[in-house]
C-alpha positions in Angstrom: 22.1 -26.3 -44.9 22.6 -28.5 -41.7 19.7 -30.8 -40.9 17.8 -29.9 -37.7 16.7 -32.7 -35.5 14.2 -31.0 -33.2 10.8 -30.2 -34.9 8.9 -27.0 -34.7 5.1 -26.9 -34.1 3.6 -23.6 -35.1 -0.1 -22.4 -34.2 -2.1 -21.1 -37.1 -3.9 -17.7 -36.4 -4.7 -14.4 -38.0 -1.0 -13.5 -38.2 -0.2 -16.8 -40.3 -3.3 -17.5 -42.2 -2.1 -15.8 -45.3 -1.1 -18.5 -47.8 2.2 -16.9 -48.8 3.3 -16.3 -45.2 2.4 -19.9 -44.2 4.3 -21.3 -47.3 7.3 -19.2 -46.2 6.9 -20.5 -42.5 6.9 -24.2 -43.7 10.0 -23.5 -45.9 11.6 -22.0 -42.9 11.2 -25.0 -40.9 7.6 -25.6 -39.5 6.9 -29.4 -39.4 3.6 -29.5 -37.6 0.8 -26.9 -37.8 -1.4 -26.6 -34.7 -5.0 -25.6 -35.2 -6.4 -24.4 -31.8 -10.1 -25.3 -31.4 -10.5 -22.8 -28.6 -11.0 -20.3 -31.3 -13.1 -20.4 -34.5 -16.1 -22.4 -35.9 -15.9 -25.8 -37.5 -15.7 -24.4 -41.1 -12.8 -22.2 -40.1 -10.7 -25.2 -39.1 -11.7 -27.0 -42.3 -10.6 -24.1 -44.4 -7.4 -23.7 -42.5 -6.6 -27.4 -42.9 -6.9 -27.1 -46.6 -4.8 -23.9 -46.5 -2.0 -26.0 -44.7 -2.1 -28.8 -47.0 -2.0 -26.5 -50.2 1.0 -24.4 -48.7 2.8 -27.7 -47.8 2.4 -28.8 -51.4 3.6 -25.5 -52.8 6.6 -25.8 -50.4 7.4 -29.4 -51.4 7.3 -30.4 -47.7 4.8 -32.6 -45.9 3.7 -31.2 -42.5 1.4 -32.7 -39.9 -1.8 -31.0 -38.7 -2.4 -31.1 -35.0 -6.1 -30.4 -33.9 -5.8 -29.0 -30.3 -9.1 -29.4 -28.3 -10.4 -26.7 -26.0 -11.2 -29.1 -23.1 -13.1 -27.9 -20.1 -12.5 -24.2 -19.6 -13.2 -23.3 -16.1 -13.8 -19.6 -16.4 -15.6 -16.5 -15.1 -18.5 -15.1 -16.9 -18.7 -11.7 -18.7 -18.6 -8.2 -17.2 -20.9 -5.4 -18.0 -17.9 -3.1 -19.1 -15.9 -6.0 -20.3 -13.4 -5.9 -17.4 -12.9 -4.8 -13.8 -9.8 -3.9 -11.8 -9.7 -5.9 -8.5 -7.7 -4.2 -5.6 -5.7 -6.1 -3.0 -7.8 -6.8 0.0 -11.3 -6.2 -1.5 -14.1 -8.9 -1.3 -15.2 -10.5 -4.5 -17.9 -13.1 -5.2 -18.0 -15.9 -7.8 -21.6 -16.6 -8.3 -22.7 -19.8 -10.1 -26.3 -18.6 -10.1 -25.8 -15.2 -11.5 -27.3 -14.4 -14.9 -26.6 -10.7 -15.2 -23.2 -9.4 -16.3 -20.5 -9.0 -13.7 -19.3 -5.8 -11.9 -16.7 -4.9 -9.4 -18.3 -6.9 -6.6 -19.2 -10.2 -8.3 -19.2 -12.2 -11.5 -21.0 -15.2 -12.8 -19.4 -18.6 -13.6 -19.2 -20.6 -16.7 -18.3 -23.7 -14.5 -21.3 -24.2 -12.4 -19.7 -26.9 -10.2 -17.2 -24.6 -8.6 -19.0 -23.9 -5.3 -19.3 -27.6 -4.5 -15.5 -28.1 -5.4 -13.8 -25.4 -3.2 -13.9 -24.5 0.5 -12.7 -21.8 2.9 -9.0 -21.4 2.7 -8.5 -22.6 -1.0 -6.6 -20.4 -3.1 -7.9 -19.7 -6.7 -5.7 -18.2 -9.4 -7.5 -16.2 -12.2 -6.1 -15.2 -15.6 -3.2 -17.6 -15.7 -2.3 -16.7 -11.9 -2.0 -13.0 -12.4 -4.8 -12.5 -9.9 -4.8 -14.5 -6.6 -8.0 -14.9 -4.4 -8.7 -16.7 -1.2 -11.8 -18.4 -0.5 -13.4 -17.1 2.7 -16.8 -19.1 2.6 -19.1 -20.9 0.3 -22.8 -20.0 0.7 -25.1 -21.8 -1.8 -24.1 -20.8 -5.3 -21.7 -18.1 -4.1 -18.0 -18.3 -3.4 -17.1 -15.5 -1.2 -13.3 -14.5 -1.6 -10.7 -11.9 -0.6 -8.3 -10.6 -3.3 -4.8 -11.3 -2.3 -3.1 -10.2 -5.5 -5.0 -7.8 -7.6 -5.1 -6.8 -11.3 -7.4 -6.5 -14.3 -9.9 -9.2 -14.8 -11.8 -9.4 -18.0 -14.5 -11.5 -19.7 -14.2 -15.2 -19.5 -10.7 -15.6 -18.1 -9.6 -19.0 -16.7 -9.8 -20.2 -13.1 -7.3 -22.6 -11.6 -7.2 -24.0 -8.1 -3.8 -24.1 -6.5 -2.7 -27.7 -6.1 -5.5 -28.8 -8.5 -8.6 -30.6 -7.7 -11.3 -29.2 -9.9 -13.2 -32.2 -11.4 -14.3 -30.9 -14.9 -14.2 -33.9 -17.4 -11.4 -33.9 -20.0 -13.8 -34.1 -22.8 -16.7 -31.7 -23.2 -19.6 -31.9 -25.8 -17.8 -29.3 -27.8 -14.6 -31.4 -27.8 -16.7 -34.3 -29.3 -18.0 -32.2 -32.0 -14.5 -30.8 -32.7 -13.2 -34.4 -32.9 -15.6 -35.1 -35.6 -14.5 -31.9 -37.5 -10.8 -32.8 -37.1 -11.3 -36.3 -38.5 -13.2 -34.8 -41.5 -9.9 -33.4 -42.7 -7.9 -36.2 -41.1 -5.8 -34.3 -38.7 -2.7 -36.3 -38.0 -2.6 -35.6 -34.3 -5.2 -34.7 -31.7 -4.1 -32.9 -28.5 -6.4 -33.6 -25.5 -6.6 -30.8 -23.0 -6.5 -31.3 -19.2 -6.5 -35.2 -19.0 -6.5 -36.4 -15.4 -5.7 -40.2 -16.0 -5.4 -42.8 -18.6 -9.3 -43.3 -18.9 -9.5 -39.6 -20.3 -7.1 -40.6 -23.1 -8.7 -44.0 -23.8 -12.1 -42.2 -24.3 -10.5 -39.7 -26.6 -9.0 -42.4 -28.6 -12.2 -44.2 -29.0 -14.1 -41.1 -30.0 -11.3 -40.4 -32.6 -11.3 -43.9 -33.9 -15.0 -43.9 -34.4 -15.1 -40.6 -36.1 -12.1 -41.5 -38.4 -13.2 -44.9 -39.3 -15.0 -43.8 -42.5 -11.8 -42.1 -43.6 -9.8 -45.3 -42.8 -7.6 -43.0 -40.6 -6.1 -43.2 -37.1 -4.7 -40.1 -35.5 -1.9 -39.9 -33.0 -3.0 -38.7 -29.5 -1.1 -36.1 -27.6 -2.0 -35.7 -23.8 -1.4 -32.1 -22.7 0.0 -32.2 -19.1 -1.5 -29.1 -17.6 -3.2 -30.3 -14.2 -1.7 -30.9 -10.9 -3.7 -34.3 -10.8 -2.0 -35.5 -14.0 1.5 -35.5 -12.4 1.2 -38.6 -10.2 -0.7 -40.4 -13.1 1.9 -39.3 -15.7 3.1 -42.8 -16.6 -0.3 -44.2 -17.1 -1.5 -41.1 -19.2 1.8 -41.5 -21.3 1.1 -45.3 -21.9 -2.4 -44.5 -23.2 -1.1 -41.8 -25.6 1.2 -41.4 -28.4 2.9 -38.5 -26.8 2.7 -35.7 -24.3 2.7 -31.9 -24.4 4.5 -30.2 -21.6 1.9 -27.4 -21.3 3.7 -25.1 -19.1 1.1 -22.4 -18.7 -1.8 -24.0 -16.9 0.6 -26.6 -15.2 2.7 -23.7 -13.7 -0.5 -22.1 -12.3 -1.6 -25.3 -10.5 2.0 -26.5 -9.3 3.7 -23.2 -9.1 6.4 -21.8 -11.6 9.3 -23.1 -9.6 8.3 -26.8 -10.0 7.9 -26.7 -13.8 11.6 -26.9 -15.1 12.3 -30.2 -13.1 8.9 -31.5 -14.2 9.8 -30.7 -17.8 12.9 -32.6 -17.7 11.2 -35.6 -16.0 8.4 -35.7 -18.6 10.8 -35.5 -21.5 12.9 -38.3 -20.1 10.0 -40.5 -19.3 8.4 -40.0 -22.8 11.7 -41.0 -24.5 12.1 -44.1 -22.3 8.5 -45.3 -23.1 8.9 -44.7 -27.0 6.6 -41.8 -27.0 6.8 -38.3 -28.5 7.1 -35.1 -26.4 6.4 -31.5 -27.3 7.6 -28.6 -25.1 5.2 -25.6 -25.2 4.1 -22.2 -23.9 5.9 -18.8 -23.9 9.1 -20.3 -25.6 9.5 -17.0 -27.7 6.8 -14.9 -26.0 8.6 -11.6 -26.5 8.7 -12.1 -30.4 4.9 -11.5 -30.3 5.9 -7.8 -30.4 9.8 -7.8 -30.9 11.8 -8.9 -33.9 14.4 -10.8 -31.8 14.0 -13.2 -28.7 15.4 -12.5 -25.3 18.4 -14.3 -24.1 16.3 -16.1 -21.5 14.0 -17.5 -24.3 17.0 -18.5 -26.4 18.3 -20.4 -23.2 14.8 -22.0 -22.6 14.4 -23.3 -26.2 18.0 -24.5 -26.2 17.6 -26.3 -22.9 14.4 -28.2 -24.0 16.5 -29.3 -27.1 19.3 -30.5 -24.8 16.7 -32.4 -22.6 15.8 -34.3 -25.7 12.3 -32.9 -26.7 11.0 -34.0 -30.0 9.5 -30.7 -30.7 9.2 -27.0 -29.5 6.1 -25.2 -29.9 5.0 -21.6 -30.9 1.6 -20.4 -29.7 0.6 -16.7 -29.9 4.0 -15.9 -31.4 2.8 -17.3 -34.9 -0.9 -17.1 -34.3 -1.2 -13.4 -33.4 2.3 -12.0 -33.3 3.9 -9.4 -35.5 6.7 -11.6 -36.6 5.6 -15.2 -37.4 8.2 -15.9 -40.0 11.1 -14.4 -38.1 10.2 -16.4 -35.0 10.3 -19.7 -36.9 13.6 -18.7 -38.4 15.0 -17.8 -35.0 13.7 -20.9 -33.4 15.2 -23.1 -36.1 18.6 -21.5 -35.5 18.5 -22.0 -31.7 17.6 -25.7 -32.2 20.5 -26.2 -34.6 23.0 -24.5 -32.4 22.0 -26.6 -29.3 22.0 -29.8 -31.2 25.6 -29.3 -32.4 26.7 -29.4 -28.8 25.0 -32.6 -27.8 27.0 -35.5 -26.5 26.1 -39.0 -28.0 26.0 -41.7 -25.3 24.6 -44.6 -27.3 26.8 -47.2 -25.8 25.5 -46.3 -22.3 22.0 -46.2 -23.6 22.1 -49.8 -24.5 24.0 -51.1 -21.5 21.8 -53.5 -19.5 19.0 -53.2 -22.1 17.2 -56.3 -23.4 15.1 -56.3 -26.4 12.1 -58.8 -26.8 11.1 -57.8 -30.2 13.1 -58.6 -33.4 12.0 -55.4 -35.1 13.2 -53.2 -32.1 16.6 -55.1 -31.9 17.0 -54.3 -35.7 16.3 -50.6 -35.1 18.8 -50.6 -32.2 21.4 -52.5 -34.2 21.1 -49.9 -37.1 21.8 -47.0 -34.7 24.8 -48.7 -33.0 26.3 -49.8 -36.3 25.7 -46.5 -38.1 27.3 -44.5 -35.1 30.5 -46.6 -34.9 30.9 -46.8 -38.7 30.3 -43.1 -39.2 27.5 -43.8 -41.6 26.1 -40.9 -43.6 22.6 -42.0 -43.1 20.3 -44.4 -41.4 17.4 -45.6 -43.6 14.2 -47.2 -42.2 11.7 -48.6 -44.8 8.6 -48.4 -42.6 4.9 -49.0 -43.1 3.7 -47.9 -39.7 6.7 -45.7 -38.6 7.5 -47.8 -35.5 11.0 -48.5 -36.5 11.8 -44.8 -37.1 10.1 -43.9 -33.8 12.3 -46.3 -31.8 15.3 -45.1 -33.5 14.4 -41.4 -32.8 14.3 -42.2 -29.1 18.2 -42.3 -28.9 20.4 -39.4 -29.5 22.6 -40.0 -32.6 24.1 -37.3 -35.0 23.4 -39.5 -38.0 20.2 -38.4 -39.8 17.4 -41.0 -40.0 15.5 -41.2 -43.2 12.1 -42.9 -43.0 10.8 -44.2 -46.3 7.2 -45.1 -46.3 4.5 -45.8 -49.0 1.8 -44.2 -46.8 1.2 -40.4 -46.7 -0.6 -40.7 -43.2 2.6 -42.3 -41.8 4.8 -39.8 -43.5 2.9 -37.0 -41.9 2.9 -38.7 -38.4 6.7 -39.0 -38.5 7.2 -35.2 -39.1 7.0 -34.9 -35.3 9.8 -37.5 -34.5 13.0 -36.0 -33.6 15.9 -36.5 -36.1 13.6 -38.3 -38.6 12.9 -37.0 -42.1 10.1 -38.9 -43.6 9.9 -39.5 -47.2 7.2 -40.9 -49.4 8.2 -43.9 -51.6 6.3 -46.7 -53.1 7.8 -50.0 -52.2 8.3 -53.0 -54.5 7.3 -56.4 -53.2 10.8 -57.7 -54.3 13.3 -57.0 -51.7 16.3 -56.3 -53.9 14.3 -54.0 -56.1 13.0 -52.2 -53.0 16.6 -51.7 -51.7 17.8 -50.4 -55.1 14.9 -48.1 -55.4 15.6 -46.8 -51.9 19.3 -46.0 -52.7 18.2 -44.4 -56.1 15.8 -42.2 -54.0 18.5 -41.1 -51.6 20.9 -40.4 -54.4 18.4 -38.3 -56.3 17.8 -36.1 -53.2 21.4 -35.7 -52.6 21.4 -37.5 -49.3 24.1 -39.9 -50.2 26.7 -40.0 -52.9 29.4 -42.5 -54.2 31.4 -44.0 -51.5 29.1 -43.0 -48.7 28.1 -45.8 -46.1 24.5 -46.1 -44.9 22.5 -48.6 -42.8 19.1 -49.7 -44.1 16.4 -51.7 -42.3 13.4 -53.3 -43.9 11.1 -56.4 -43.4 10.6 -59.5 -45.2 8.1 -60.2 -46.7 8.1 -56.6 -47.9 5.1 -54.4 -46.9 4.1 -56.5 -43.8 3.6 -54.1 -40.9 5.6 -54.9 -37.7 7.9 -57.0 -39.8 11.3 -55.2 -39.7 13.7 -58.1 -39.5 16.6 -57.1 -41.7 19.7 -54.7 -41.4 21.8 -54.1 -44.3 25.2 -51.8 -44.4 25.6 -50.4 -47.8 28.3 -48.5 -49.6 27.0 -46.4 -52.3 28.6 -47.4 -55.8 
């Protein structure tokens, strides 16, 4: 079976919490399992994390766990009858001071600061932009509006302001508790919702590192780009993170649907240039929540994200609550493979005008260049931290990269890197022994056979992090 370079992130939920189904999904190609902290209690996530680790072990694969924080949910309150239907042209009040349940005329707010952050003329989007209301006036705690685009509004639906500008902090008290829960089972990645700037990410990192210190663990941090304010600060957010998620749902509501495809391309390109990972998310295979096959538009969407160079494509409700979680993963893997087979490798152009200041980075680039021009069967990176494999994975090459590491935490983190297959291997302190062990490991797994050429990188002295300083081209004897 051909090796797929693009990774698949699948969200765990009622549809995929059966141990057998989850194991099948991992076998079918899930690389990262997302736990959505917007739903469930702390113990639910702890149980699900154990379920993931056990299923991965049975499948003989290592997968990463991503804890996705809820973030500040700017929402309406609850309705007496669970929902109302808003008609175009009617008046509707968002009331921060209201304690009773909502009705057709007004509803309370979870986000009490809303009246101080909006003014007459502002456009508010409810329920992911399906309902549009315009602010007429703000009187005390009450935001008086006129419905411009009507529809059904139910309990706790989200509120966005067109063009952004709501100041809710990226990390809430609940998120801080959730970080502690996620670190108790050593989540490999933490996704931060609605960051506005680098400071939000730095604060999240500090909280994660403190909570994870007793487990001697450091998670990777993913910034979810879903606020209009995050766009001008994209580079600083990226530099403060280990990767970004193109969270197309909330982002589209704030900047408009039409702006999102170009932003997606820009974000993927910027992440790769800065040696960061990038996940493309939201509605990728939405129709498969209820249908056994995707639409042609969805196939095109997933393929385009792959051709843009995304590290991973993500499934949300499709695997969490859909009817066909396993089929969705199988279809997505097929689309990724087909798109990858048509990619053009432009390595020479990638390196033109580039200067490398670090020895380890130069070795990584040398391995790519040599393997590509020699037609090598594999590139092998012996890595402690995973940095060498990450740098290699930022460039498009059809030669598979195998990352050998003695650390399970590094192996799991690398499951998100495009075109990298992380393998666990203890490393000898003696260089020649380590290189022989690596070749034996590759032969046992059927990755290389007699006569194959492969490139291998490692560091001397062996096992020193950040010490990759050697590239060897080997022919399998």
